[in-house]
C-alpha positions in Angstrom: 40.5 130.0 61.7 43.0 131.1 59.2 45.2 128.0 59.9 42.2 125.7 59.5 41.3 127.2 56.1 44.9 127.0 55.0 45.1 123.3 56.1 41.9 122.5 54.1 43.4 124.1 51.0 46.7 122.2 51.5 44.7 119.0 52.0 42.6 119.5 48.9 45.6 120.3 46.8 47.3 117.1 48.2 44.2 115.1 47.3 44.1 116.6 43.8 47.8 115.9 43.3 47.2 112.3 44.4 44.3 111.9 42.1 46.3 113.3 39.2 49.2 111.0 39.9 46.8 108.0 40.1 45.2 109.0 36.8 48.6 109.4 35.1 49.5 106.0 36.5 46.4 104.4 35.1 46.9 106.0 31.7 50.5 104.7 31.6 49.3 101.2 32.5 46.6 101.3 29.8 49.1 102.5 27.2 51.7 99.9 28.1 49.0 97.1 28.0 47.8 98.2 24.5 51.4 98.4 23.2 52.2 94.9 24.6 49.0 93.5 23.1 49.8 94.9 19.7 53.3 93.7 19.8 52.2 90.2 20.9 49.6 90.1 18.1 52.0 91.3 15.4 55.0 89.3 16.3 54.2 86.4 18.6 50.6 85.1 18.2 47.7 85.0 15.7 44.3 85.1 17.2 41.7 84.0 14.6 38.2 82.7 14.1 38.0 79.6 11.9 34.9 80.3 9.7 34.5 76.9 8.0 34.1 73.2 8.8 37.2 72.3 6.8 39.2 71.3 10.0 36.4 69.6 11.9 36.6 67.7 14.3 39.9 69.1 15.4 38.8 72.7 15.0 35.1 73.4 14.9 33.4 76.1 12.9 33.6 79.5 14.6 36.3 78.3 17.1 38.8 80.9 18.1 42.3 79.6 17.7 45.7 81.0 18.8 48.7 80.2 16.6 52.3 80.7 17.6 54.2 82.9 15.1 57.6 81.9 16.4 57.0 78.1 16.2 59.3 77.7 13.2 62.0 80.2 14.2 64.4 77.5 15.0 62.8 74.4 13.5 61.0 73.4 10.4 57.3 72.6 10.0 56.5 68.9 10.4 54.0 66.5 9.0 50.6 66.8 10.9 51.3 70.3 12.2 48.3 72.5 11.9 49.4 75.8 10.4 48.0 79.3 9.6 49.3 80.5 6.2 48.6 82.9 3.5 46.5 81.2 0.8 48.6 80.8 -2.4 45.7 81.9 -4.6 45.1 85.1 -2.7 47.8 86.2 -0.3 45.3 88.5 1.5 43.4 85.5 2.9 44.6 83.4 5.9 43.8 79.7 5.9 44.3 76.9 8.5 45.1 73.4 7.4 47.2 70.4 8.4 50.6 69.7 6.7 50.6 66.4 4.9 53.4 66.6 2.3 56.9 67.9 3.1 59.4 69.5 0.7 60.6 67.1 -1.9 58.0 64.4 -1.3 55.5 62.8 -3.7 51.9 62.7 -2.5 49.4 60.2 -3.9 45.8 60.1 -2.9 44.1 56.8 -3.9 40.6 56.0 -2.7 40.8 58.8 -0.2 44.0 57.4 1.4 47.3 59.4 1.3 50.5 57.7 0.4 53.9 59.4 0.6 56.8 58.6 -1.8 55.1 55.5 -3.3 54.7 53.8 0.1 52.3 50.9 0.1 51.1 52.0 3.6 48.8 55.0 3.9 49.5 57.8 6.3 47.8 57.6 9.7 44.8 59.9 9.5 42.9 59.1 12.7 42.0 62.8 12.9 40.1 62.8 9.6 36.4 63.3 9.8 34.4 60.5 8.2 35.3 58.2 5.3 37.1 59.9 2.4 36.8 58.9 -1.2 38.5 60.1 -4.4 41.6 59.7 -6.4 43.8 62.6 -7.3 46.8 63.1 -9.6 50.3 62.7 -8.1 51.6 65.8 -6.4 55.4 66.5 -6.3 56.0 69.0 -3.4 58.6 71.5 -4.4 61.5 72.4 -2.1 60.5 75.1 0.5 56.8 74.2 0.1 54.2 72.1 1.7 51.1 70.1 0.7 48.2 70.7 3.1 44.8 69.1 3.7 41.8 69.8 5.9 40.8 67.3 8.5 37.2 67.3 7.1 38.4 66.2 3.7 35.0 65.9 2.2 34.3 69.5 3.0 37.7 71.2 2.6 39.2 73.3 -0.2 42.9 72.5 0.1 46.0 71.5 -1.9 44.0 68.9 -3.8 41.9 71.5 -5.4 43.9 74.7 -5.7 45.4 75.9 -9.0 48.7 76.4 -7.0 48.5 73.4 -4.6 51.6 74.1 -2.5 52.1 76.4 0.4 55.5 78.2 0.3 57.5 78.1 3.6 57.5 81.9 3.5 53.6 82.0 3.6 53.4 80.1 6.9 52.4 82.5 9.6 52.4 80.1 12.6 51.5 76.8 14.1 48.0 76.4 15.8 48.4 75.7 19.5 45.2 76.4 21.3 41.5 76.5 20.7 40.1 79.0 23.3 36.5 79.8 22.3 33.5 77.6 21.6 35.6 74.7 22.7 38.8 74.7 24.6 42.0 72.6 24.3 45.5 72.4 23.1 46.1 71.4 19.5 48.6 68.6 19.0 
C-alpha cells in the first residue's frame, strides 16, 4: 500500500512538472510572438485604416492597408507609387497618397490634367476616380521631395491645396502593398 501511495505522489508530481513546463513553454511562445509583432510593426510594416475617400477607387474608405517600410531602403520612390507619409502640415498625422511629381520636376495641372516638365501629353491617370476639373499654379518639386495627389481628386486634400505642397523624402514611411480588410488585393 505504501508503494502505491508513493507511486501516486510521484505521478502527480510528474504531471504537475509537465503542466508547469507546458505553461512556461506557452508563456515563452506568447512573449516571442508579441516581440516579433512589435518589431514587424515598428520596422517592417505599417498597418493602417484609411479613413477618407481620397484614394477611392484604389483604396476605399475604411480599408485596412499594409505598407512596407523597407520598400525604399535600396531604391527611390517612383511615380505612381502609393505611399504612407507624415503630413507636411502636421507631422503627427499619417497620410496616404500617390506620387505624381518627382524631385526636380515641374508639375502643371490644367483642366484637371497633370503635365510634367512642360510636356504636351498629360500623365496617364486611368486610376483617377471621375472627371477632374481645375487649374492650379505651377509646382516646382524641390530635390528630395515629392508631389502627391489622391486618386479621388475631387475629394482629396493633397499637394495642390497644402501650404507646404511637397512631401520630403524623409517623411515617407513606406509603400502601400496590400489592402486586407473591407476589400482584398495587392496594390500596384
